[in-house]
Each structure stands twice: as C-alpha cells, then as structure tokens.
Biopython code that builds the backbone (N, CA, C, O; Angstrom):
import numpy as np
from Bio.PDB.StructureBuilder import StructureBuilder

atoms = [
    (1, "UNK", "N", (0.840, -1.174, 0.000)),
    (1, "UNK", "CA", (0.000, 0.000, 0.000)),
    (1, "UNK", "C", (0.886, 1.238, 0.000)),
    (1, "UNK", "O", (1.818, 1.341, 0.797)),
    (2, "UNK", "N", (0.598, 2.164, -0.881)),
    (2, "UNK", "CA", (1.388, 3.386, -0.983)),
    (2, "UNK", "C", (1.005, 4.355, 0.142)),
    (2, "UNK", "O", (-0.172, 4.649, 0.351)),
    (3, "UNK", "N", (1.993, 4.830, 0.837)),
    (3, "UNK", "CA", (1.767, 5.780, 1.928)),
    (3, "UNK", "C", (2.088, 7.178, 1.468)),
    (3, "UNK", "O", (2.766, 7.359, 0.456)),
    (4, "UNK", "N", (1.619, 8.159, 2.185)),
    (4, "UNK", "CA", (1.921, 9.549, 1.861)),
    (4, "UNK", "C", (3.310, 9.891, 2.384)),
    (4, "UNK", "O", (3.519, 9.996, 3.593)),
    (5, "UNK", "N", (4.241, 10.062, 1.484)),
    (5, "UNK", "CA", (5.610, 10.378, 1.848)),
    (5, "UNK", "C", (5.922, 11.769, 1.337)),
    (5, "UNK", "O", (5.705, 12.075, 0.165)),
    (6, "UNK", "N", (6.435, 12.612, 2.225)),
    (6, "UNK", "CA", (6.725, 13.980, 1.852)),
    (6, "UNK", "C", (7.994, 14.040, 1.011)),
    (6, "UNK", "O", (8.978, 13.366, 1.317)),
    (7, "UNK", "N", (7.973, 14.829, -0.027)),
    (7, "UNK", "CA", (9.162, 15.045, -0.846)),
    (7, "UNK", "C", (9.270, 14.070, -1.999)),
    (7, "UNK", "O", (8.552, 13.073, -2.068)),
    (8, "UNK", "N", (10.183, 14.380, -2.899)),
    (8, "UNK", "CA", (10.414, 13.554, -4.072)),
    (8, "UNK", "C", (11.751, 12.841, -3.923)),
    (8, "UNK", "O", (12.672, 13.372, -3.303)),
    (9, "UNK", "N", (11.862, 11.646, -4.486)),
    (9, "UNK", "CA", (13.082, 10.856, -4.338)),
    (9, "UNK", "C", (14.061, 11.094, -5.479)),
    (9, "UNK", "O", (15.269, 10.969, -5.277)),
    (10, "UNK", "N", (13.580, 11.432, -6.666)),
    (10, "UNK", "CA", (14.403, 11.668, -7.855)),
    (10, "UNK", "C", (15.269, 10.469, -8.221)),
    (10, "UNK", "O", (16.268, 10.632, -8.921)),
    (11, "UNK", "N", (14.912, 9.270, -7.766)),
    (11, "UNK", "CA", (15.694, 8.087, -8.085)),
    (11, "UNK", "C", (17.091, 8.124, -7.497)),
    (11, "UNK", "O", (18.016, 7.536, -8.058)),
    (12, "UNK", "N", (17.254, 8.802, -6.384)),
    (12, "UNK", "CA", (18.559, 8.958, -5.756)),
    (12, "UNK", "C", (18.490, 8.509, -4.295)),
    (12, "UNK", "O", (17.413, 8.400, -3.707)),
    (13, "UNK", "N", (19.664, 8.255, -3.733)),
    (13, "UNK", "CA", (19.729, 7.958, -2.313)),
    (13, "UNK", "C", (19.627, 9.278, -1.541)),
    (13, "UNK", "O", (19.653, 10.357, -2.133)),
    (14, "UNK", "N", (19.510, 9.178, -0.212)),
    (14, "UNK", "CA", (19.288, 10.368, 0.598)),
    (14, "UNK", "C", (20.438, 11.365, 0.495)),
    (14, "UNK", "O", (20.198, 12.568, 0.384)),
    (15, "UNK", "N", (21.676, 10.889, 0.531)),
    (15, "UNK", "CA", (22.800, 11.809, 0.467)),
    (15, "UNK", "C", (22.937, 12.448, -0.914)),
    (15, "UNK", "O", (23.327, 13.611, -1.017)),
    (16, "UNK", "N", (22.624, 11.709, -1.970)),
    (16, "UNK", "CA", (22.650, 12.280, -3.316)),
    (16, "UNK", "C", (21.556, 13.331, -3.486)),
    (16, "UNK", "O", (21.766, 14.367, -4.117)),
    (17, "UNK", "N", (20.380, 13.048, -2.911)),
    (17, "UNK", "CA", (19.258, 13.982, -2.986)),
    (17, "UNK", "C", (19.578, 15.266, -2.232)),
    (17, "UNK", "O", (19.261, 16.359, -2.701)),
    (18, "UNK", "N", (20.202, 15.138, -1.072)),
    (18, "UNK", "CA", (20.584, 16.300, -0.283)),
    (18, "UNK", "C", (21.621, 17.141, -1.029)),
    (18, "UNK", "O", (21.538, 18.369, -1.045)),
    (19, "UNK", "N", (22.596, 16.472, -1.647)),
    (19, "UNK", "CA", (23.617, 17.182, -2.422)),
    (19, "UNK", "C", (22.996, 17.911, -3.612)),
    (19, "UNK", "O", (23.413, 19.019, -3.948)),
    (20, "UNK", "N", (22.001, 17.292, -4.248)),
    (20, "UNK", "CA", (21.307, 17.919, -5.365)),
    (20, "UNK", "C", (20.594, 19.187, -4.918)),
    (20, "UNK", "O", (20.701, 20.220, -5.578)),
    (21, "UNK", "N", (19.868, 19.123, -3.805)),
    (21, "UNK", "CA", (19.141, 20.288, -3.310)),
    (21, "UNK", "C", (20.087, 21.407, -2.887)),
    (21, "UNK", "O", (19.820, 22.579, -3.154)),
    (22, "UNK", "N", (21.180, 21.057, -2.236)),
    (22, "UNK", "CA", (22.143, 22.072, -1.822)),
    (22, "UNK", "C", (22.787, 22.719, -3.041)),
    (22, "UNK", "O", (22.990, 23.933, -3.062)),
    (23, "UNK", "N", (23.110, 21.922, -4.054)),
    (23, "UNK", "CA", (23.697, 22.469, -5.274)),
    (23, "UNK", "C", (22.750, 23.409, -5.997)),
    (23, "UNK", "O", (23.165, 24.466, -6.474)),
    (24, "UNK", "N", (21.479, 23.033, -6.082)),
    (24, "UNK", "CA", (20.495, 23.911, -6.715)),
    (24, "UNK", "C", (20.288, 25.187, -5.902)),
    (24, "UNK", "O", (20.146, 26.271, -6.469)),
    (25, "UNK", "N", (20.271, 25.060, -4.579)),
    (25, "UNK", "CA", (20.102, 26.230, -3.719)),
    (25, "UNK", "C", (21.285, 27.187, -3.867)),
    (25, "UNK", "O", (21.096, 28.400, -3.947)),
    (26, "UNK", "N", (22.497, 26.647, -3.903)),
    (26, "UNK", "CA", (23.683, 27.488, -4.094)),
    (26, "UNK", "C", (23.636, 28.203, -5.431)),
    (26, "UNK", "O", (23.966, 29.386, -5.515)),
    (27, "UNK", "N", (23.228, 27.498, -6.475)),
    (27, "UNK", "CA", (23.144, 28.116, -7.796)),
    (27, "UNK", "C", (22.093, 29.229, -7.812)),
    (27, "UNK", "O", (22.303, 30.277, -8.423)),
    (28, "UNK", "N", (20.968, 29.000, -7.141)),
    (28, "UNK", "CA", (19.918, 30.011, -7.094)),
    (28, "UNK", "C", (20.369, 31.242, -6.326)),
    (28, "UNK", "O", (20.089, 32.366, -6.741)),
    (29, "UNK", "N", (21.061, 31.045, -5.215)),
    (29, "UNK", "CA", (21.558, 32.181, -4.439)),
    (29, "UNK", "C", (22.610, 32.946, -5.226)),
    (29, "UNK", "O", (22.650, 34.176, -5.185)),
    (30, "UNK", "N", (23.464, 32.220, -5.944)),
    (30, "UNK", "CA", (24.544, 32.857, -6.696)),
    (30, "UNK", "C", (24.023, 33.679, -7.872)),
    (30, "UNK", "O", (24.412, 34.835, -8.039)),
    (31, "UNK", "N", (23.151, 33.093, -8.685)),
    (31, "UNK", "CA", (22.709, 33.772, -9.911)),
    (31, "UNK", "C", (21.305, 34.347, -9.825)),
    (31, "UNK", "O", (20.896, 35.095, -10.713)),
    (32, "UNK", "N", (20.557, 34.017, -8.776)),
    (32, "UNK", "CA", (19.201, 34.497, -8.513)),
    (32, "UNK", "C", (18.171, 34.026, -9.531)),
    (32, "UNK", "O", (17.016, 34.448, -9.474)),
    (33, "UNK", "N", (18.565, 33.162, -10.462)),
    (33, "UNK", "CA", (17.635, 32.552, -11.422)),
    (33, "UNK", "C", (18.277, 31.305, -11.991)),
    (33, "UNK", "O", (19.408, 31.348, -12.474)),
    (34, "UNK", "N", (17.557, 30.186, -11.936)),
    (34, "UNK", "CA", (18.057, 28.953, -12.525)),
    (34, "UNK", "C", (16.965, 28.313, -13.367)),
    (34, "UNK", "O", (15.775, 28.557, -13.168)),
    (35, "UNK", "N", (17.400, 27.491, -14.310)),
    (35, "UNK", "CA", (16.470, 26.748, -15.146)),
    (35, "UNK", "C", (16.694, 25.271, -14.867)),
    (35, "UNK", "O", (17.801, 24.761, -15.040)),
    (36, "UNK", "N", (15.643, 24.583, -14.436)),
    (36, "UNK", "CA", (15.747, 23.177, -14.057)),
    (36, "UNK", "C", (14.415, 22.501, -14.358)),
    (36, "UNK", "O", (13.507, 23.124, -14.909)),
    (37, "UNK", "N", (14.300, 21.235, -13.996)),
    (37, "UNK", "CA", (13.024, 20.558, -14.206)),
    (37, "UNK", "C", (11.997, 21.080, -13.206)),
    (37, "UNK", "O", (12.348, 21.596, -12.145)),
    (38, "UNK", "N", (10.760, 20.940, -13.553)),
    (38, "UNK", "CA", (9.677, 21.458, -12.714)),
    (38, "UNK", "C", (9.658, 20.794, -11.335)),
    (38, "UNK", "O", (9.432, 21.465, -10.327)),
    (39, "UNK", "N", (9.891, 19.490, -11.288)),
    (39, "UNK", "CA", (9.878, 18.773, -10.009)),
    (39, "UNK", "C", (11.006, 19.250, -9.099)),
    (39, "UNK", "O", (10.801, 19.437, -7.900)),
    (40, "UNK", "N", (12.200, 19.448, -9.668)),
    (40, "UNK", "CA", (13.323, 19.926, -8.860)),
    (40, "UNK", "C", (13.079, 21.347, -8.376)),
    (40, "UNK", "O", (13.427, 21.687, -7.245)),
    (41, "UNK", "N", (12.487, 22.174, -9.219)),
    (41, "UNK", "CA", (12.191, 23.553, -8.824)),
    (41, "UNK", "C", (11.185, 23.575, -7.678)),
    (41, "UNK", "O", (11.336, 24.351, -6.735)),
    (42, "UNK", "N", (10.164, 22.731, -7.755)),
    (42, "UNK", "CA", (9.158, 22.690, -6.695)),
    (42, "UNK", "C", (9.732, 22.142, -5.395)),
    (42, "UNK", "O", (9.235, 22.466, -4.316)),
    (43, "UNK", "N", (10.759, 21.328, -5.482)),
    (43, "UNK", "CA", (11.369, 20.755, -4.284)),
    (43, "UNK", "C", (12.354, 21.722, -3.629)),
    (43, "UNK", "O", (12.456, 21.757, -2.403)),
    (44, "UNK", "N", (13.080, 22.504, -4.425)),
    (44, "UNK", "CA", (14.110, 23.375, -3.863)),
    (44, "UNK", "C", (13.558, 24.735, -3.424)),
    (44, "UNK", "O", (14.189, 25.404, -2.606)),
    (45, "UNK", "N", (12.412, 25.160, -3.936)),
    (45, "UNK", "CA", (11.864, 26.476, -3.591)),
    (45, "UNK", "C", (11.599, 26.629, -2.087)),
    (45, "UNK", "O", (12.029, 27.632, -1.517)),
    (46, "UNK", "N", (10.917, 25.694, -1.413)),
    (46, "UNK", "CA", (10.717, 25.854, 0.029)),
    (46, "UNK", "C", (12.024, 25.804, 0.819)),
    (46, "UNK", "O", (12.153, 26.454, 1.857)),
    (47, "UNK", "N", (12.993, 25.032, 0.325)),
    (47, "UNK", "CA", (14.300, 24.934, 0.980)),
    (47, "UNK", "C", (14.992, 26.299, 0.976)),
    (47, "UNK", "O", (15.546, 26.719, 1.991)),
    (48, "UNK", "N", (14.960, 26.986, -0.163)),
    (48, "UNK", "CA", (15.586, 28.307, -0.274)),
    (48, "UNK", "C", (14.803, 29.339, 0.537)),
    (48, "UNK", "O", (15.402, 30.219, 1.156)),
    (49, "UNK", "N", (13.495, 29.243, 0.541)),
    (49, "UNK", "CA", (12.689, 30.199, 1.301)),
    (49, "UNK", "C", (12.974, 30.093, 2.797)),
    (49, "UNK", "O", (13.006, 31.109, 3.491)),
    (50, "UNK", "N", (13.181, 28.880, 3.301)),
    (50, "UNK", "CA", (13.527, 28.712, 4.706)),
    (50, "UNK", "C", (14.899, 29.318, 5.001)),
    (50, "UNK", "O", (15.110, 29.893, 6.069)),
    (51, "UNK", "N", (15.837, 29.189, 4.047)),
    (51, "UNK", "CA", (17.160, 29.778, 4.246)),
    (51, "UNK", "C", (17.095, 31.299, 4.270)),
    (51, "UNK", "O", (17.799, 31.929, 5.059)),
    (52, "UNK", "N", (16.269, 31.898, 3.426)),
    (52, "UNK", "CA", (16.133, 33.354, 3.419)),
    (52, "UNK", "C", (15.509, 33.823, 4.731)),
    (52, "UNK", "O", (15.907, 34.857, 5.269)),
    (53, "UNK", "N", (14.541, 33.078, 5.249)),
    (53, "UNK", "CA", (13.930, 33.423, 6.529)),
    (53, "UNK", "C", (14.971, 33.363, 7.646)),
    (53, "UNK", "O", (14.995, 34.226, 8.523)),
    (54, "UNK", "N", (15.829, 32.343, 7.613)),
    (54, "UNK", "CA", (16.914, 32.265, 8.602)),
    (54, "UNK", "C", (17.856, 33.450, 8.467)),
    (54, "UNK", "O", (18.290, 34.021, 9.467)),
    (55, "UNK", "N", (18.171, 33.822, 7.236)),
    (55, "UNK", "CA", (19.099, 34.935, 7.002)),
    (55, "UNK", "C", (18.507, 36.254, 7.471)),
    (55, "UNK", "O", (19.240, 37.144, 7.902)),
    (56, "UNK", "N", (17.192, 36.389, 7.393)),
    (56, "UNK", "CA", (16.541, 37.614, 7.877)),
    (56, "UNK", "C", (16.698, 37.759, 9.379)),
    (56, "UNK", "O", (16.771, 38.876, 9.891)),
    (57, "UNK", "N", (16.751, 36.632, 10.097)),
    (57, "UNK", "CA", (16.979, 36.671, 11.536)),
    (57, "UNK", "C", (18.331, 37.293, 11.837)),
    (57, "UNK", "O", (18.437, 38.217, 12.644)),
    (58, "UNK", "N", (19.367, 36.774, 11.177)),
    (58, "UNK", "CA", (20.685, 37.366, 11.262)),
    (58, "UNK", "C", (21.470, 37.075, 12.523)),
    (58, "UNK", "O", (22.570, 37.607, 12.675)),
    (59, "UNK", "N", (20.963, 36.253, 13.442)),
    (59, "UNK", "CA", (21.730, 35.971, 14.647)),
    (59, "UNK", "C", (22.828, 34.945, 14.354)),
    (59, "UNK", "O", (22.893, 34.397, 13.254)),
    (60, "UNK", "N", (23.665, 34.697, 15.315)),
    (60, "UNK", "CA", (24.834, 33.841, 15.128)),
    (60, "UNK", "C", (24.442, 32.415, 14.762)),
    (60, "UNK", "O", (25.068, 31.801, 13.899)),
    (61, "UNK", "N", (23.423, 31.893, 15.406)),
    (61, "UNK", "CA", (22.991, 30.527, 15.126)),
    (61, "UNK", "C", (22.510, 30.396, 13.675)),
    (61, "UNK", "O", (22.835, 29.422, 12.997)),
    (62, "UNK", "N", (21.746, 31.367, 13.209)),
    (62, "UNK", "CA", (21.256, 31.335, 11.828)),
    (62, "UNK", "C", (22.420, 31.425, 10.842)),
    (62, "UNK", "O", (22.418, 30.735, 9.823)),
    (63, "UNK", "N", (23.407, 32.260, 11.131)),
    (63, "UNK", "CA", (24.578, 32.384, 10.260)),
    (63, "UNK", "C", (25.338, 31.065, 10.181)),
    (63, "UNK", "O", (25.776, 30.665, 9.103)),
    (64, "UNK", "N", (25.494, 30.396, 11.305)),
    (64, "UNK", "CA", (26.209, 29.125, 11.306)),
    (64, "UNK", "C", (25.449, 28.050, 10.537)),
    (64, "UNK", "O", (26.061, 27.229, 9.854)),
    (65, "UNK", "N", (24.126, 28.047, 10.640)),
    (65, "UNK", "CA", (23.328, 27.094, 9.871)),
    (65, "UNK", "C", (23.467, 27.346, 8.381)),
    (65, "UNK", "O", (23.579, 26.398, 7.603)),
    (66, "UNK", "N", (23.462, 28.612, 7.969)),
    (66, "UNK", "CA", (23.599, 28.945, 6.557)),
    (66, "UNK", "C", (24.978, 28.584, 6.029)),
    (66, "UNK", "O", (25.101, 28.124, 4.894)),
    (67, "UNK", "N", (26.016, 28.784, 6.830)),
    (67, "UNK", "CA", (27.360, 28.407, 6.407)),
    (67, "UNK", "C", (27.445, 26.893, 6.229)),
    (67, "UNK", "O", (28.101, 26.413, 5.305)),
    (68, "UNK", "N", (26.788, 26.143, 7.103)),
    (68, "UNK", "CA", (26.790, 24.685, 6.985)),
    (68, "UNK", "C", (26.083, 24.240, 5.711)),
    (68, "UNK", "O", (26.502, 23.267, 5.084)),
    (69, "UNK", "N", (25.021, 24.934, 5.318)),
    (69, "UNK", "CA", (24.263, 24.546, 4.125)),
    (69, "UNK", "C", (24.857, 25.100, 2.833)),
    (69, "UNK", "O", (24.994, 24.366, 1.855)),
    (70, "UNK", "N", (25.209, 26.368, 2.816)),
    (70, "UNK", "CA", (25.598, 27.028, 1.574)),
    (70, "UNK", "C", (27.089, 27.280, 1.429)),
    (70, "UNK", "O", (27.543, 27.660, 0.349)),
    (71, "UNK", "N", (27.853, 27.082, 2.475)),
    (71, "UNK", "CA", (29.260, 27.444, 2.425)),
    (71, "UNK", "C", (29.412, 28.921, 2.772)),
    (71, "UNK", "O", (28.420, 29.625, 2.963)),
    (72, "UNK", "N", (30.636, 29.379, 2.850)),
    (72, "UNK", "CA", (30.915, 30.742, 3.299)),
    (72, "UNK", "C", (30.438, 31.773, 2.280)),
    (72, "UNK", "O", (29.799, 32.756, 2.656)),
    (73, "UNK", "N", (30.738, 31.564, 0.990)),
    (73, "UNK", "CA", (30.395, 32.570, -0.021)),
    (73, "UNK", "C", (28.886, 32.703, -0.211)),
    (73, "UNK", "O", (28.369, 33.817, -0.301)),
    (74, "UNK", "N", (28.173, 31.565, -0.274)),
    (74, "UNK", "CA", (26.726, 31.610, -0.440)),
    (74, "UNK", "C", (26.023, 32.232, 0.744)),
    (74, "UNK", "O", (25.064, 32.985, 0.579)),
    (75, "UNK", "N", (26.505, 31.914, 1.956)),
    (75, "UNK", "CA", (25.854, 32.468, 3.138)),
    (75, "UNK", "C", (26.114, 33.963, 3.249)),
    (75, "UNK", "O", (25.259, 34.713, 3.719)),
    (76, "UNK", "N", (27.295, 34.395, 2.816)),
    (76, "UNK", "CA", (27.605, 35.830, 2.862)),
    (76, "UNK", "C", (26.671, 36.606, 1.938)),
    (76, "UNK", "O", (26.169, 37.667, 2.308)),
    (77, "UNK", "N", (26.437, 36.077, 0.734)),
    (77, "UNK", "CA", (25.563, 36.773, -0.212)),
    (77, "UNK", "C", (24.119, 36.787, 0.277)),
    (77, "UNK", "O", (23.440, 37.808, 0.168)),
    (78, "UNK", "N", (23.645, 35.668, 0.813)),
    (78, "UNK", "CA", (22.250, 35.604, 1.244)),
    (78, "UNK", "C", (22.012, 36.505, 2.453)),
    (78, "UNK", "O", (20.930, 37.075, 2.589)),
    (79, "UNK", "N", (23.009, 36.643, 3.335)),
    (79, "UNK", "CA", (22.840, 37.478, 4.529)),
    (79, "UNK", "C", (22.976, 38.960, 4.198)),
    (79, "UNK", "O", (22.198, 39.778, 4.689)),
    (80, "UNK", "N", (23.964, 39.314, 3.365)),
    (80, "UNK", "CA", (24.253, 40.729, 3.120)),
    (80, "UNK", "C", (23.443, 41.343, 1.979)),
    (80, "UNK", "O", (23.141, 42.535, 2.024)),
    (81, "UNK", "N", (23.086, 40.564, 0.960)),
    (81, "UNK", "CA", (22.399, 41.128, -0.204)),
    (81, "UNK", "C", (20.934, 40.725, -0.316)),
    (81, "UNK", "O", (20.072, 41.570, -0.558)),
    (82, "UNK", "N", (20.652, 39.446, -0.141)),
    (82, "UNK", "CA", (19.300, 38.951, -0.422)),
    (82, "UNK", "C", (18.340, 39.186, 0.743)),
    (82, "UNK", "O", (17.225, 39.660, 0.524)),
    (83, "UNK", "N", (18.739, 38.871, 1.961)),
    (83, "UNK", "CA", (17.840, 39.014, 3.112)),
    (83, "UNK", "C", (17.370, 40.450, 3.353)),
    (83, "UNK", "O", (16.189, 40.640, 3.642)),
    (84, "UNK", "N", (18.232, 41.476, 3.249)),
    (84, "UNK", "CA", (17.733, 42.842, 3.447)),
    (84, "UNK", "C", (16.690, 43.269, 2.410)),
    (84, "UNK", "O", (15.848, 44.124, 2.682)),
    (85, "UNK", "N", (16.753, 42.670, 1.229)),
    (85, "UNK", "CA", (15.784, 42.979, 0.178)),
    (85, "UNK", "C", (14.370, 42.565, 0.581)),
    (85, "UNK", "O", (13.394, 43.174, 0.144)),
    (86, "UNK", "N", (14.262, 41.531, 1.414)),
    (86, "UNK", "CA", (12.955, 40.990, 1.795)),
    (86, "UNK", "C", (12.600, 41.269, 3.247)),
    (86, "UNK", "O", (11.796, 40.536, 3.823)),
    (87, "UNK", "N", (13.163, 42.294, 3.856)),
    (87, "UNK", "CA", (12.932, 42.539, 5.286)),
    (87, "UNK", "C", (11.467, 42.831, 5.607)),
    (87, "UNK", "O", (11.015, 42.520, 6.709)),
    (88, "UNK", "N", (10.710, 43.424, 4.673)),
    (88, "UNK", "CA", (9.306, 43.739, 4.925)),
    (88, "UNK", "C", (8.360, 42.686, 4.353)),
    (88, "UNK", "O", (7.142, 42.826, 4.465)),
    (89, "UNK", "N", (8.901, 41.642, 3.746)),
    (89, "UNK", "CA", (8.083, 40.617, 3.113)),
    (89, "UNK", "C", (7.975, 39.411, 4.045)),
    (89, "UNK", "O", (8.979, 38.976, 4.609)),
    (90, "UNK", "N", (6.781, 38.873, 4.209)),
    (90, "UNK", "CA", (6.545, 37.788, 5.157)),
    (90, "UNK", "C", (6.814, 36.405, 4.566)),
    (90, "UNK", "O", (6.804, 35.420, 5.305)),
    (91, "UNK", "N", (7.045, 36.303, 3.301)),
    (91, "UNK", "CA", (7.283, 35.006, 2.667)),
    (91, "UNK", "C", (7.077, 35.115, 1.178)),
    (91, "UNK", "O", (6.820, 36.203, 0.664)),
    (92, "UNK", "N", (7.186, 34.001, 0.474)),
    (92, "UNK", "CA", (6.999, 33.997, -0.967)),
    (92, "UNK", "C", (8.151, 34.672, -1.690)),
    (92, "UNK", "O", (7.946, 35.588, -2.487)),
    (93, "UNK", "N", (9.370, 34.213, -1.406)),
    (93, "UNK", "CA", (10.550, 34.847, -1.971)),
    (93, "UNK", "C", (10.921, 34.287, -3.339)),
    (93, "UNK", "O", (11.721, 34.892, -4.052)),
    (94, "UNK", "N", (10.356, 33.148, -3.718)),
    (94, "UNK", "CA", (10.710, 32.522, -4.989)),
    (94, "UNK", "C", (9.507, 32.463, -5.916)),
    (94, "UNK", "O", (8.355, 32.510, -5.485)),
    (95, "UNK", "N", (9.813, 32.359, -7.200)),
    (95, "UNK", "CA", (8.779, 32.274, -8.219)),
    (95, "UNK", "C", (9.149, 31.170, -9.200)),
    (95, "UNK", "O", (10.294, 31.087, -9.644)),
    (96, "UNK", "N", (8.185, 30.327, -9.537)),
    (96, "UNK", "CA", (8.405, 29.247, -10.503)),
    (96, "UNK", "C", (7.587, 29.556, -11.751)),
    (96, "UNK", "O", (6.370, 29.724, -11.684)),
    (97, "UNK", "N", (8.273, 29.630, -12.891)),
    (97, "UNK", "CA", (7.620, 29.887, -14.171)),
    (97, "UNK", "C", (7.835, 28.675, -15.061)),
    (97, "UNK", "O", (8.976, 28.299, -15.329)),
    (98, "UNK", "N", (6.754, 28.061, -15.520)),
    (98, "UNK", "CA", (6.858, 26.870, -16.365)),
    (98, "UNK", "C", (7.305, 27.273, -17.766)),
    (98, "UNK", "O", (6.832, 28.266, -18.319)),
    (99, "UNK", "N", (8.230, 26.484, -18.337)),
    (99, "UNK", "CA", (8.814, 26.807, -19.636)),
    (99, "UNK", "C", (8.411, 25.845, -20.744)),
    (99, "UNK", "O", (8.696, 26.116, -21.910)),
    (100, "UNK", "N", (7.777, 24.762, -20.434)),
    (100, "UNK", "CA", (7.421, 23.786, -21.458)),
    (100, "UNK", "C", (8.294, 22.550, -21.357)),
    (100, "UNK", "O", (8.950, 22.322, -20.341)),
    (101, "UNK", "N", (8.299, 21.755, -22.414)),
    (101, "UNK", "CA", (9.011, 20.477, -22.411)),
    (101, "UNK", "C", (10.428, 20.627, -22.967)),
    (101, "UNK", "O", (10.672, 21.426, -23.871)),
    (102, "UNK", "N", (11.354, 19.846, -22.413)),
    (102, "UNK", "CA", (12.717, 19.783, -22.931)),
    (102, "UNK", "C", (12.717, 18.874, -24.155)),
    (102, "UNK", "O", (12.027, 17.855, -24.166)),
    (103, "UNK", "N", (13.484, 19.230, -25.188)),
    (103, "UNK", "CA", (13.470, 18.486, -26.448)),
    (103, "UNK", "C", (13.995, 17.064, -26.307)),
    (103, "UNK", "O", (13.437, 16.142, -26.902)),
    (104, "UNK", "N", (15.045, 16.871, -25.541)),
    (104, "UNK", "CA", (15.703, 15.571, -25.518)),
    (104, "UNK", "C", (14.858, 14.483, -24.859)),
    (104, "UNK", "O", (14.772, 13.374, -25.386)),
    (105, "UNK", "N", (14.239, 14.775, -23.730)),
    (105, "UNK", "CA", (13.497, 13.732, -23.017)),
    (105, "UNK", "C", (12.083, 14.147, -22.602)),
    (105, "UNK", "O", (11.420, 13.426, -21.856)),
    (106, "UNK", "N", (11.627, 15.286, -23.074)),
    (106, "UNK", "CA", (10.280, 15.797, -22.805)),
    (106, "UNK", "C", (10.003, 16.019, -21.326)),
    (106, "UNK", "O", (8.863, 15.886, -20.881)),
    (107, "UNK", "N", (11.038, 16.357, -20.559)),
    (107, "UNK", "CA", (10.840, 16.685, -19.155)),
    (107, "UNK", "C", (10.273, 18.092, -19.051)),
    (107, "UNK", "O", (10.675, 18.976, -19.807)),
    (108, "UNK", "N", (9.355, 18.310, -18.136)),
    (108, "UNK", "CA", (8.772, 19.636, -17.923)),
    (108, "UNK", "C", (9.816, 20.550, -17.287)),
    (108, "UNK", "O", (10.320, 20.257, -16.203)),
    (109, "UNK", "N", (10.138, 21.647, -17.951)),
    (109, "UNK", "CA", (11.163, 22.557, -17.478)),
    (109, "UNK", "C", (10.502, 23.763, -16.800)),
    (109, "UNK", "O", (9.358, 24.110, -17.094)),
    (110, "UNK", "N", (11.246, 24.386, -15.894)),
    (110, "UNK", "CA", (10.747, 25.542, -15.179)),
    (110, "UNK", "C", (11.919, 26.464, -14.853)),
    (110, "UNK", "O", (13.066, 26.030, -14.741)),
    (111, "UNK", "N", (11.599, 27.734, -14.706)),
    (111, "UNK", "CA", (12.582, 28.724, -14.294)),
    (111, "UNK", "C", (12.264, 29.105, -12.855)),
    (111, "UNK", "O", (11.151, 29.532, -12.548)),
    (112, "UNK", "N", (13.239, 28.951, -11.986)),
    (112, "UNK", "CA", (13.083, 29.290, -10.572)),
    (112, "UNK", "C", (13.892, 30.546, -10.312)),
    (112, "UNK", "O", (15.099, 30.577, -10.550)),
    (113, "UNK", "N", (13.221, 31.587, -9.822)),
    (113, "UNK", "CA", (13.925, 32.843, -9.600)),
    (113, "UNK", "C", (13.466, 33.467, -8.280)),
    (113, "UNK", "O", (12.395, 33.158, -7.756)),
    (114, "UNK", "N", (14.314, 34.353, -7.769)),
    (114, "UNK", "CA", (13.969, 35.094, -6.578)),
    (114, "UNK", "C", (13.094, 36.286, -6.980)),
    (114, "UNK", "O", (13.381, 36.952, -7.975)),
    (115, "UNK", "N", (12.050, 36.556, -6.230)),
    (115, "UNK", "CA", (11.136, 37.645, -6.511)),
    (115, "UNK", "C", (11.851, 38.967, -6.243)),
    (115, "UNK", "O", (12.578, 39.102, -5.260)),
    (116, "UNK", "N", (11.640, 39.913, -7.105)),
    (116, "UNK", "CA", (12.315, 41.213, -6.946)),
    (116, "UNK", "C", (11.497, 42.137, -6.071)),
    (116, "UNK", "O", (11.902, 43.272, -5.823)),
]
sb = StructureBuilder()
sb.init_structure("model")
sb.init_model(0)
sb.init_chain("A")
sb.init_seg("    ")
for serial, (resi, resn, name, xyz) in enumerate(atoms, 1):
    if name == "N":
        sb.init_residue(resn, " ", resi, " ")
    sb.init_atom(name, np.array(xyz, "f"), 0.0, 1.0, " ", f" {name:<3s}", serial, name[0])
structure = sb.get_structure()
C-alpha cells in the first residue's frame, strides 16, 4: 500500500538527494535565477525560502546554519544582499515559471527565480 511520503526521491539515495538540493540552492543564491526541471524547482523552492527566513533573523545561530548549508560565499551573499531585500516581506521569496518540455526527453522545465 502506498503511503503519503513527503518530498520527491528523484531516483537517488538520501545523500545524493541532499547534495542535489544544496547544489540547486547554491546556484539560485549565486545567480538568482536557474532553469531546471519542474519537479526539482518545486522541491528546492521551500528549501531556499527557509534559508532566506533564517538569514533575515541574522543571529549567530542562523549564520552558522547557513554556512553549513551554503558554504561561506553563499551564506555571505544571502545574509548581506538577499535578506535585506525581503525585510518587509513575510514570505513567498521565490517564483516558478513553467517553460514547457525539454526536447531531448520531454521533461517539464521551469525557471526558478527570486522575486524582486
């Protein structure tokens, strides 16, 4: 019997899935817009939104958590540039725009970007 399991597996083990999400999150923080499959975009958007909320807090514990997830350079950008941009916003920092099918394998593509 199929149970309700939160999240997508992407045909990967847990550590591979975690590395995938961290890599996508780092790319999104670095360039503020990425193009990926729709499923990956829907999975990484809440992860990035939680990181921005942590960065808005700005205390030492939040900074250490961000460094553990994004590394030093990614956490510096999210704390100094991205979080102040959303100081008056209560949530909804990312936007997913569907782009259609990819030619090679017909995967649904999407553009994930930070809201301006």
